[in-house]
CHARMM internal coordinates of N, CA and C (Angstrom, degrees):
IC EDIT
DIST 1 N 1 CA 1.4523
DIST 1 CA 1 C 1.5336
ANGL 1 N 1 CA 1 C 107.74
DIST 1 C 2 N 1.3205
ANGL 1 CA 1 C 2 N 116.64
DIHE 1 N 1 CA 1 C 2 N 125.43
DIST 2 N 2 CA 1.4594
ANGL 1 C 2 N 2 CA 119.19
DIHE 1 CA 1 C 2 N 2 CA 179.93
DIST 2 CA 2 C 1.5327
ANGL 2 N 2 CA 2 C 111.08
DIHE 1 C 2 N 2 CA 2 C -88.00
DIST 2 C 3 N 1.3109
ANGL 2 CA 2 C 3 N 115.09
DIHE 2 N 2 CA 2 C 3 N 175.42
DIST 3 N 3 CA 1.4689
ANGL 2 C 3 N 3 CA 121.02
DIHE 2 CA 2 C 3 N 3 CA -176.20
DIST 3 CA 3 C 1.5272
ANGL 3 N 3 CA 3 C 111.57
DIHE 2 C 3 N 3 CA 3 C -57.98
DIST 3 C 4 N 1.3213
ANGL 3 CA 3 C 4 N 116.79
DIHE 3 N 3 CA 3 C 4 N -42.76
DIST 4 N 4 CA 1.4649
ANGL 3 C 4 N 4 CA 120.67
DIHE 3 CA 3 C 4 N 4 CA -178.67
DIST 4 CA 4 C 1.5288
ANGL 4 N 4 CA 4 C 111.35
DIHE 3 C 4 N 4 CA 4 C -64.90
DIST 4 C 5 N 1.3220
ANGL 4 CA 4 C 5 N 117.59
DIHE 4 N 4 CA 4 C 5 N -40.05
DIST 5 N 5 CA 1.4680
ANGL 4 C 5 N 5 CA 121.38
DIHE 4 CA 4 C 5 N 5 CA 177.84
DIST 5 CA 5 C 1.5256
ANGL 5 N 5 CA 5 C 110.93
DIHE 4 C 5 N 5 CA 5 C -62.24
DIST 5 C 6 N 1.3239
ANGL 5 CA 5 C 6 N 115.44
DIHE 5 N 5 CA 5 C 6 N -43.59
DIST 6 N 6 CA 1.4689
ANGL 5 C 6 N 6 CA 120.38
DIHE 5 CA 5 C 6 N 6 CA 179.45
DIST 6 CA 6 C 1.5205
ANGL 6 N 6 CA 6 C 110.07
DIHE 5 C 6 N 6 CA 6 C -63.93
DIST 6 C 7 N 1.3208
ANGL 6 CA 6 C 7 N 116.34
DIHE 6 N 6 CA 6 C 7 N -45.55
DIST 7 N 7 CA 1.4642
ANGL 6 C 7 N 7 CA 120.66
DIHE 6 CA 6 C 7 N 7 CA 179.62
DIST 7 CA 7 C 1.5243
ANGL 7 N 7 CA 7 C 110.98
DIHE 6 C 7 N 7 CA 7 C -60.07
DIST 7 C 8 N 1.3168
ANGL 7 CA 7 C 8 N 117.43
DIHE 7 N 7 CA 7 C 8 N -45.48
DIST 8 N 8 CA 1.4684
ANGL 7 C 8 N 8 CA 121.23
DIHE 7 CA 7 C 8 N 8 CA 179.12
DIST 8 CA 8 C 1.5190
ANGL 8 N 8 CA 8 C 111.49
DIHE 7 C 8 N 8 CA 8 C -62.99
DIST 8 C 9 N 1.3174
ANGL 8 CA 8 C 9 N 116.89
DIHE 8 N 8 CA 8 C 9 N -39.23
DIST 9 N 9 CA 1.4676
ANGL 8 C 9 N 9 CA 120.97
DIHE 8 CA 8 C 9 N 9 CA 179.39
DIST 9 CA 9 C 1.5255
ANGL 9 N 9 CA 9 C 110.68
DIHE 8 C 9 N 9 CA 9 C -61.37
DIST 9 C 10 N 1.3323
ANGL 9 CA 9 C 10 N 116.77
DIHE 9 N 9 CA 9 C 10 N -46.96
DIST 10 N 10 CA 1.4558
ANGL 9 C 10 N 10 CA 119.64
DIHE 9 CA 9 C 10 N 10 CA -177.91
DIST 10 CA 10 C 1.5169
ANGL 10 N 10 CA 10 C 112.39
DIHE 9 C 10 N 10 CA 10 C -72.75
DIST 10 C 11 N 1.3128
ANGL 10 CA 10 C 11 N 118.01
DIHE 10 N 10 CA 10 C 11 N -32.39
DIST 11 N 11 CA 1.4649
ANGL 10 C 11 N 11 CA 119.59
DIHE 10 CA 10 C 11 N 11 CA 174.53
DIST 11 CA 11 C 1.5198
ANGL 11 N 11 CA 11 C 109.64
DIHE 10 C 11 N 11 CA 11 C -61.65
DIST 11 C 12 N 1.3244
ANGL 11 CA 11 C 12 N 117.01
DIHE 11 N 11 CA 11 C 12 N -41.91
DIST 12 N 12 CA 1.4591
ANGL 11 C 12 N 12 CA 120.72
DIHE 11 CA 11 C 12 N 12 CA 179.29
DIST 12 CA 12 C 1.5231
ANGL 12 N 12 CA 12 C 110.85
DIHE 11 C 12 N 12 CA 12 C -64.20
DIST 12 C 13 N 1.3215
ANGL 12 CA 12 C 13 N 116.94
DIHE 12 N 12 CA 12 C 13 N -42.50
DIST 13 N 13 CA 1.4639
ANGL 12 C 13 N 13 CA 120.59
DIHE 12 CA 12 C 13 N 13 CA 179.51
DIST 13 CA 13 C 1.5237
ANGL 13 N 13 CA 13 C 110.23
DIHE 12 C 13 N 13 CA 13 C -59.93
DIST 13 C 14 N 1.3382
ANGL 13 CA 13 C 14 N 116.79
DIHE 13 N 13 CA 13 C 14 N -47.13
DIST 14 N 14 CA 1.4633
ANGL 13 C 14 N 14 CA 119.81
DIHE 13 CA 13 C 14 N 14 CA -179.09
DIST 14 CA 14 C 1.5249
ANGL 14 N 14 CA 14 C 111.41
DIHE 13 C 14 N 14 CA 14 C -68.41
DIST 14 C 15 N 1.3174
ANGL 14 CA 14 C 15 N 117.44
DIHE 14 N 14 CA 14 C 15 N -35.68
DIST 15 N 15 CA 1.4620
ANGL 14 C 15 N 15 CA 120.27
DIHE 14 CA 14 C 15 N 15 CA 175.49
DIST 15 CA 15 C 1.5243
ANGL 15 N 15 CA 15 C 110.97
DIHE 14 C 15 N 15 CA 15 C -65.18
DIST 15 C 16 N 1.3259
ANGL 15 CA 15 C 16 N 117.26
DIHE 15 N 15 CA 15 C 16 N -36.66
DIST 16 N 16 CA 1.4645
ANGL 15 C 16 N 16 CA 121.30
DIHE 15 CA 15 C 16 N 16 CA -179.61
DIST 16 CA 16 C 1.5259
ANGL 16 N 16 CA 16 C 112.68
DIHE 15 C 16 N 16 CA 16 C -64.34
DIST 16 C 17 N 1.3342
ANGL 16 CA 16 C 17 N 117.99
DIHE 16 N 16 CA 16 C 17 N -31.53
DIST 17 N 17 CA 1.4719
ANGL 16 C 17 N 17 CA 119.75
DIHE 16 CA 16 C 17 N 17 CA -177.89
DIST 17 CA 17 C 1.5277
ANGL 17 N 17 CA 17 C 112.22
DIHE 16 C 17 N 17 CA 17 C -100.94
DIST 17 C 18 N 1.3190
ANGL 17 CA 17 C 18 N 116.74
DIHE 17 N 17 CA 17 C 18 N 2.65
DIST 18 N 18 CA 1.4684
ANGL 17 C 18 N 18 CA 121.79
DIHE 17 CA 17 C 18 N 18 CA -178.81
DIST 18 CA 18 C 1.5261
ANGL 18 N 18 CA 18 C 110.49
DIHE 17 C 18 N 18 CA 18 C -68.97
DIST 18 C 19 N 1.3168
ANGL 18 CA 18 C 19 N 115.77
DIHE 18 N 18 CA 18 C 19 N 141.16
DIST 19 N 19 CA 1.4559
ANGL 18 C 19 N 19 CA 122.72
DIHE 18 CA 18 C 19 N 19 CA 172.52
DIST 19 CA 19 C 1.5250
ANGL 19 N 19 CA 19 C 107.32
DIHE 18 C 19 N 19 CA 19 C -113.32
DIST 19 C 20 N 1.3202
ANGL 19 CA 19 C 20 N 116.82
DIHE 19 N 19 CA 19 C 20 N 146.57
DIST 20 N 20 CA 1.4620
ANGL 19 C 20 N 20 CA 121.71
DIHE 19 CA 19 C 20 N 20 CA 178.26
DIST 20 CA 20 C 1.5189
ANGL 20 N 20 CA 20 C 107.63
DIHE 19 C 20 N 20 CA 20 C -128.69
DIST 20 C 21 N 1.3475
ANGL 20 CA 20 C 21 N 115.86
DIHE 20 N 20 CA 20 C 21 N 125.52
DIST 21 N 21 CA 1.4629
ANGL 20 C 21 N 21 CA 118.77
DIHE 20 CA 20 C 21 N 21 CA -179.64
DIST 21 CA 21 C 1.5302
ANGL 21 N 21 CA 21 C 110.33
DIHE 20 C 21 N 21 CA 21 C -82.97
DIST 21 C 22 N 1.3279
ANGL 21 CA 21 C 22 N 116.18
DIHE 21 N 21 CA 21 C 22 N 179.88
DIST 22 N 22 CA 1.4674
ANGL 21 C 22 N 22 CA 120.91
DIHE 21 CA 21 C 22 N 22 CA -175.08
DIST 22 CA 22 C 1.5259
ANGL 22 N 22 CA 22 C 113.01
DIHE 21 C 22 N 22 CA 22 C -64.62
DIST 22 C 23 N 1.3385
ANGL 22 CA 22 C 23 N 117.30
DIHE 22 N 22 CA 22 C 23 N -20.92
DIST 23 N 23 CA 1.4671
ANGL 22 C 23 N 23 CA 121.26
DIHE 22 CA 22 C 23 N 23 CA 178.02
DIST 23 CA 23 C 1.5268
ANGL 23 N 23 CA 23 C 111.74
DIHE 22 C 23 N 23 CA 23 C -89.69
DIST 23 C 24 N 1.3291
ANGL 23 CA 23 C 24 N 116.63
DIHE 23 N 23 CA 23 C 24 N -0.09
DIST 24 N 24 CA 1.4576
ANGL 23 C 24 N 24 CA 120.57
DIHE 23 CA 23 C 24 N 24 CA 179.26
DIST 24 CA 24 C 1.5183
ANGL 24 N 24 CA 24 C 114.47
DIHE 23 C 24 N 24 CA 24 C 87.88
DIST 24 C 25 N 1.3375
ANGL 24 CA 24 C 25 N 117.10
DIHE 24 N 24 CA 24 C 25 N 8.12
DIST 25 N 25 CA 1.4658
ANGL 24 C 25 N 25 CA 120.98
DIHE 24 CA 24 C 25 N 25 CA 178.61
DIST 25 CA 25 C 1.5235
ANGL 25 N 25 CA 25 C 110.27
DIHE 24 C 25 N 25 CA 25 C -78.12
DIST 25 C 26 N 1.3176
ANGL 25 CA 25 C 26 N 115.60
DIHE 25 N 25 CA 25 C 26 N 133.07
DIST 26 N 26 CA 1.4593
ANGL 25 C 26 N 26 CA 121.01
DIHE 25 CA 25 C 26 N 26 CA 179.03
DIST 26 CA 26 C 1.5218
ANGL 26 N 26 CA 26 C 110.02
DIHE 25 C 26 N 26 CA 26 C -89.60
DIST 26 C 27 N 1.3297
ANGL 26 CA 26 C 27 N 116.11
DIHE 26 N 26 CA 26 C 27 N 141.41
DIST 27 N 27 CA 1.4622
ANGL 26 C 27 N 27 CA 120.95
DIHE 26 CA 26 C 27 N 27 CA 174.85
DIST 27 CA 27 C 1.5234
ANGL 27 N 27 CA 27 C 108.80
DIHE 26 C 27 N 27 CA 27 C -154.84
DIST 27 C 28 N 1.3217
ANGL 27 CA 27 C 28 N 114.52
DIHE 27 N 27 CA 27 C 28 N 162.02
DIST 28 N 28 CA 1.4571
ANGL 27 C 28 N 28 CA 121.20
DIHE 27 CA 27 C 28 N 28 CA -177.48
DIST 28 CA 28 C 1.5090
ANGL 28 N 28 CA 28 C 109.50
DIHE 27 C 28 N 28 CA 28 C -126.51
DIST 28 C 29 N 1.3095
ANGL 28 CA 28 C 29 N 116.60
DIHE 28 N 28 CA 28 C 29 N 145.54
DIST 29 N 29 CA 1.4550
ANGL 28 C 29 N 29 CA 123.18
DIHE 28 CA 28 C 29 N 29 CA 175.48
DIST 29 CA 29 C 1.5294
ANGL 29 N 29 CA 29 C 108.63
DIHE 28 C 29 N 29 CA 29 C -79.18
DIST 29 C 30 N 1.3187
ANGL 29 CA 29 C 30 N 116.27
DIHE 29 N 29 CA 29 C 30 N 129.39
DIST 30 N 30 CA 1.4667
ANGL 29 C 30 N 30 CA 119.91
DIHE 29 CA 29 C 30 N 30 CA 178.48
DIST 30 CA 30 C 1.5261
ANGL 30 N 30 CA 30 C 110.26
DIHE 29 C 30 N 30 CA 30 C -60.39
DIST 30 C 31 N 1.3057
ANGL 30 CA 30 C 31 N 116.80
DIHE 30 N 30 CA 30 C 31 N -36.47
DIST 31 N 31 CA 1.4660
ANGL 30 C 31 N 31 CA 120.51
DIHE 30 CA 30 C 31 N 31 CA -179.67
DIST 31 CA 31 C 1.5381
ANGL 31 N 31 CA 31 C 110.67
DIHE 30 C 31 N 31 CA 31 C -63.93
DIST 31 C 32 N 1.3181
ANGL 31 CA 31 C 32 N 117.35
DIHE 31 N 31 CA 31 C 32 N -44.08
DIST 32 N 32 CA 1.4651
ANGL 31 C 32 N 32 CA 120.60
DIHE 31 CA 31 C 32 N 32 CA 177.90
DIST 32 CA 32 C 1.5277
ANGL 32 N 32 CA 32 C 110.81
DIHE 31 C 32 N 32 CA 32 C -69.94
DIST 32 C 33 N 1.3318
ANGL 32 CA 32 C 33 N 116.16
DIHE 32 N 32 CA 32 C 33 N -38.52
DIST 33 N 33 CA 1.4589
ANGL 32 C 33 N 33 CA 121.26
DIHE 32 CA 32 C 33 N 33 CA 179.57
DIST 33 CA 33 C 1.5205
ANGL 33 N 33 CA 33 C 110.83
DIHE 32 C 33 N 33 CA 33 C -61.79
DIST 33 C 34 N 1.3395
ANGL 33 CA 33 C 34 N 116.70
DIHE 33 N 33 CA 33 C 34 N -37.88
DIST 34 N 34 CA 1.4679
ANGL 33 C 34 N 34 CA 120.29
DIHE 33 CA 33 C 34 N 34 CA 179.83
DIST 34 CA 34 C 1.5273
ANGL 34 N 34 CA 34 C 111.17
DIHE 33 C 34 N 34 CA 34 C -63.36
DIST 34 C 35 N 1.3199
ANGL 34 CA 34 C 35 N 117.07
DIHE 34 N 34 CA 34 C 35 N -35.18
DIST 35 N 35 CA 1.4728
ANGL 34 C 35 N 35 CA 120.57
DIHE 34 CA 34 C 35 N 35 CA 178.39
DIST 35 CA 35 C 1.5269
ANGL 35 N 35 CA 35 C 110.79
DIHE 34 C 35 N 35 CA 35 C -67.04
DIST 35 C 36 N 1.3332
ANGL 35 CA 35 C 36 N 116.36
DIHE 35 N 35 CA 35 C 36 N -41.47
DIST 36 N 36 CA 1.4685
ANGL 35 C 36 N 36 CA 120.83
DIHE 35 CA 35 C 36 N 36 CA 178.86
DIST 36 CA 36 C 1.5262
ANGL 36 N 36 CA 36 C 110.16
DIHE 35 C 36 N 36 CA 36 C -61.28
DIST 36 C 37 N 1.3249
ANGL 36 CA 36 C 37 N 116.21
DIHE 36 N 36 CA 36 C 37 N -36.20
DIST 37 N 37 CA 1.4618
ANGL 36 C 37 N 37 CA 121.05
DIHE 36 CA 36 C 37 N 37 CA -179.10
DIST 37 CA 37 C 1.5242
ANGL 37 N 37 CA 37 C 112.54
DIHE 36 C 37 N 37 CA 37 C -85.97
DIST 37 C 38 N 1.3192
ANGL 37 CA 37 C 38 N 116.87
DIHE 37 N 37 CA 37 C 38 N 9.21
DIST 38 N 38 CA 1.4705
ANGL 37 C 38 N 38 CA 124.22
DIHE 37 CA 37 C 38 N 38 CA 174.46
DIST 38 CA 38 C 1.5243
ANGL 38 N 38 CA 38 C 115.47
DIHE 37 C 38 N 38 CA 38 C 65.53
DIST 38 C 39 N 1.3287
ANGL 38 CA 38 C 39 N 116.87
DIHE 38 N 38 CA 38 C 39 N 30.93
DIST 39 N 39 CA 1.4647
ANGL 38 C 39 N 39 CA 118.46
DIHE 38 CA 38 C 39 N 39 CA 171.47
DIST 39 CA 39 C 1.5241
ANGL 39 N 39 CA 39 C 107.44
DIHE 38 C 39 N 39 CA 39 C -75.14
DIST 39 C 40 N 1.3144
ANGL 39 CA 39 C 40 N 116.58
DIHE 39 N 39 CA 39 C 40 N 133.65
DIST 40 N 40 CA 1.4648
ANGL 39 C 40 N 40 CA 120.11
DIHE 39 CA 39 C 40 N 40 CA -176.39
DIST 40 CA 40 C 1.5247
ANGL 40 N 40 CA 40 C 111.61
DIHE 39 C 40 N 40 CA 40 C -67.65
DIST 40 C 41 N 1.3253
ANGL 40 CA 40 C 41 N 116.16
DIHE 40 N 40 CA 40 C 41 N -32.72
DIST 41 N 41 CA 1.4620
ANGL 40 C 41 N 41 CA 121.22
DIHE 40 CA 40 C 41 N 41 CA 178.65
DIST 41 CA 41 C 1.5197
ANGL 41 N 41 CA 41 C 108.78
DIHE 40 C 41 N 41 CA 41 C -142.11
DIST 41 C 42 N 1.3202
ANGL 41 CA 41 C 42 N 115.40
DIHE 41 N 41 CA 41 C 42 N 146.18
DIST 42 N 42 CA 1.4618
ANGL 41 C 42 N 42 CA 120.65
DIHE 41 CA 41 C 42 N 42 CA -178.73
DIST 42 CA 42 C 1.5240
ANGL 42 N 42 CA 42 C 111.60
DIHE 41 C 42 N 42 CA 42 C -58.02
DIST 42 C 43 N 1.3070
ANGL 42 CA 42 C 43 N 117.18
DIHE 42 N 42 CA 42 C 43 N -36.18
DIST 43 N 43 CA 1.4689
ANGL 42 C 43 N 43 CA 120.48
DIHE 42 CA 42 C 43 N 43 CA -177.49
DIST 43 CA 43 C 1.5267
ANGL 43 N 43 CA 43 C 112.24
DIHE 42 C 43 N 43 CA 43 C -60.71
DIST 43 C 44 N 1.3215
ANGL 43 CA 43 C 44 N 117.62
DIHE 43 N 43 CA 43 C 44 N -24.42
DIST 44 N 44 CA 1.4626
ANGL 43 C 44 N 44 CA 120.71
DIHE 43 CA 43 C 44 N 44 CA 176.96
DIST 44 CA 44 C 1.5308
ANGL 44 N 44 CA 44 C 111.45
DIHE 43 C 44 N 44 CA 44 C -77.52
DIST 44 C 45 N 1.3198
ANGL 44 CA 44 C 45 N 116.21
DIHE 44 N 44 CA 44 C 45 N -19.73
DIST 45 N 45 CA 1.4630
ANGL 44 C 45 N 45 CA 121.59
DIHE 44 CA 44 C 45 N 45 CA -179.52
DIST 45 CA 45 C 1.5282
ANGL 45 N 45 CA 45 C 111.78
DIHE 44 C 45 N 45 CA 45 C -88.66
DIST 45 C 46 N 1.3149
ANGL 45 CA 45 C 46 N 117.66
DIHE 45 N 45 CA 45 C 46 N -24.92
DIST 46 N 46 CA 1.4657
ANGL 45 C 46 N 46 CA 121.95
DIHE 45 CA 45 C 46 N 46 CA -177.12
DIST 46 CA 46 C 1.5325
ANGL 46 N 46 CA 46 C 112.10
DIHE 45 C 46 N 46 CA 46 C -54.69
DIST 46 C 47 N 1.3410
ANGL 46 CA 46 C 47 N 120.27
DIHE 46 N 46 CA 46 C 47 N -45.26
DIST 47 N 47 CA 1.4721
ANGL 46 C 47 N 47 CA 118.93
DIHE 46 CA 46 C 47 N 47 CA 178.27
DIST 47 CA 47 C 1.5337
ANGL 47 N 47 CA 47 C 113.08
DIHE 46 C 47 N 47 CA 47 C -60.25
DIST 47 C 48 N 1.3053
ANGL 47 CA 47 C 48 N 117.29
DIHE 47 N 47 CA 47 C 48 N -31.81
DIST 48 N 48 CA 1.4671
ANGL 47 C 48 N 48 CA 121.28
DIHE 47 CA 47 C 48 N 48 CA 177.66
DIST 48 CA 48 C 1.5283
ANGL 48 N 48 CA 48 C 109.54
DIHE 47 C 48 N 48 CA 48 C -65.03
DIST 48 C 49 N 1.3175
ANGL 48 CA 48 C 49 N 116.35
DIHE 48 N 48 CA 48 C 49 N -44.04
DIST 49 N 49 CA 1.4616
ANGL 48 C 49 N 49 CA 121.46
DIHE 48 CA 48 C 49 N 49 CA 178.68
DIST 49 CA 49 C 1.5254
ANGL 49 N 49 CA 49 C 109.86
DIHE 48 C 49 N 49 CA 49 C -63.59
DIST 49 C 50 N 1.3137
ANGL 49 CA 49 C 50 N 117.04
DIHE 49 N 49 CA 49 C 50 N -42.94
DIST 50 N 50 CA 1.4668
ANGL 49 C 50 N 50 CA 120.76
DIHE 49 CA 49 C 50 N 50 CA 179.78
DIST 50 CA 50 C 1.5259
ANGL 50 N 50 CA 50 C 111.18
DIHE 49 C 50 N 50 CA 50 C -62.74
DIST 50 C 51 N 1.3302
ANGL 50 CA 50 C 51 N 117.59
DIHE 50 N 50 CA 50 C 51 N -41.57
DIST 51 N 51 CA 1.4726
ANGL 50 C 51 N 51 CA 120.43
DIHE 50 CA 50 C 51 N 51 CA 177.52
DIST 51 CA 51 C 1.5268
ANGL 51 N 51 CA 51 C 110.72
DIHE 50 C 51 N 51 CA 51 C -63.67
DIST 51 C 52 N 1.3084
ANGL 51 CA 51 C 52 N 116.84
DIHE 51 N 51 CA 51 C 52 N -39.11
DIST 52 N 52 CA 1.4697
ANGL 51 C 52 N 52 CA 120.70
DIHE 51 CA 51 C 52 N 52 CA 178.37
DIST 52 CA 52 C 1.5262
ANGL 52 N 52 CA 52 C 110.58
DIHE 51 C 52 N 52 CA 52 C -64.72
DIST 52 C 53 N 1.3293
ANGL 52 CA 52 C 53 N 117.00
DIHE 52 N 52 CA 52 C 53 N -40.96
DIST 53 N 53 CA 1.4672
ANGL 52 C 53 N 53 CA 120.75
DIHE 52 CA 52 C 53 N 53 CA 177.78
DIST 53 CA 53 C 1.5240
ANGL 53 N 53 CA 53 C 111.16
DIHE 52 C 53 N 53 CA 53 C -61.39
DIST 53 C 54 N 1.3363
ANGL 53 CA 53 C 54 N 116.40
DIHE 53 N 53 CA 53 C 54 N -45.15
DIST 54 N 54 CA 1.4646
ANGL 53 C 54 N 54 CA 120.68
DIHE 53 CA 53 C 54 N 54 CA 179.01
DIST 54 CA 54 C 1.5193
ANGL 54 N 54 CA 54 C 111.12
DIHE 53 C 54 N 54 CA 54 C -62.04
DIST 54 C 55 N 1.3060
ANGL 54 CA 54 C 55 N 116.59
DIHE 54 N 54 CA 54 C 55 N -40.56
DIST 55 N 55 CA 1.4594
ANGL 54 C 55 N 55 CA 121.19
DIHE 54 CA 54 C 55 N 55 CA 179.19
DIST 55 CA 55 C 1.5293
ANGL 55 N 55 CA 55 C 110.76
DIHE 54 C 55 N 55 CA 55 C -62.26
DIST 55 C 56 N 1.3173
ANGL 55 CA 55 C 56 N 116.90
DIHE 55 N 55 CA 55 C 56 N -43.34
DIST 56 N 56 CA 1.4645
ANGL 55 C 56 N 56 CA 120.70
DIHE 55 CA 55 C 56 N 56 CA 178.48
DIST 56 CA 56 C 1.5194
ANGL 56 N 56 CA 56 C 111.48
DIHE 55 C 56 N 56 CA 56 C -65.08
DIST 56 C 57 N 1.3378
ANGL 56 CA 56 C 57 N 116.80
DIHE 56 N 56 CA 56 C 57 N -39.74
DIST 57 N 57 CA 1.4621
ANGL 56 C 57 N 57 CA 120.27
DIHE 56 CA 56 C 57 N 57 CA 178.50
DIST 57 CA 57 C 1.5230
ANGL 57 N 57 CA 57 C 110.66
DIHE 56 C 57 N 57 CA 57 C -62.46
DIST 57 C 58 N 1.3212
ANGL 57 CA 57 C 58 N 117.55
DIHE 57 N 57 CA 57 C 58 N -41.77
DIST 58 N 58 CA 1.4657
ANGL 57 C 58 N 58 CA 121.42
DIHE 57 CA 57 C 58 N 58 CA 178.99
DIST 58 CA 58 C 1.5250
ANGL 58 N 58 CA 58 C 110.97
DIHE 57 C 58 N 58 CA 58 C -64.14
DIST 58 C 59 N 1.3148
ANGL 58 CA 58 C 59 N 117.03
DIHE 58 N 58 CA 58 C 59 N -37.77
DIST 59 N 59 CA 1.4664
ANGL 58 C 59 N 59 CA 120.52
DIHE 58 CA 58 C 59 N 59 CA 179.81
DIST 59 CA 59 C 1.5215
ANGL 59 N 59 CA 59 C 111.53
DIHE 58 C 59 N 59 CA 59 C -66.56
DIST 59 C 60 N 1.3115
ANGL 59 CA 59 C 60 N 117.30
DIHE 59 N 59 CA 59 C 60 N -29.12
DIST 60 N 60 CA 1.4714
ANGL 59 C 60 N 60 CA 121.83
DIHE 59 CA 59 C 60 N 60 CA -179.06
DIST 60 CA 60 C 1.5200
ANGL 60 N 60 CA 60 C 112.25
DIHE 59 C 60 N 60 CA 60 C -78.87
DIST 60 C 61 N 1.3137
ANGL 60 CA 60 C 61 N 117.48
DIHE 60 N 60 CA 60 C 61 N -17.88
DIST 61 N 61 CA 1.4733
ANGL 60 C 61 N 61 CA 121.08
DIHE 60 CA 60 C 61 N 61 CA -177.11
DIST 61 CA 61 C 1.5013
ANGL 61 N 61 CA 61 C 111.38
DIHE 60 C 61 N 61 CA 61 C -74.87
END
COOR INIT
IC SEED 1 N 1 CA 1 C
IC BUILD
């Protein structure tokens, strides 16, 4: 599998779990995202989300 094949595969996966609200904004469910990233249980993914939130908060300061 070459780089382009891998990229296309993952784009499709993320498109498959994408949600779009009535205003056309795209968003993803953390619970579904954790499955795509092969976390065995959602609770193992929660700390990753929390670290990402903290990182974003620091960038805004």
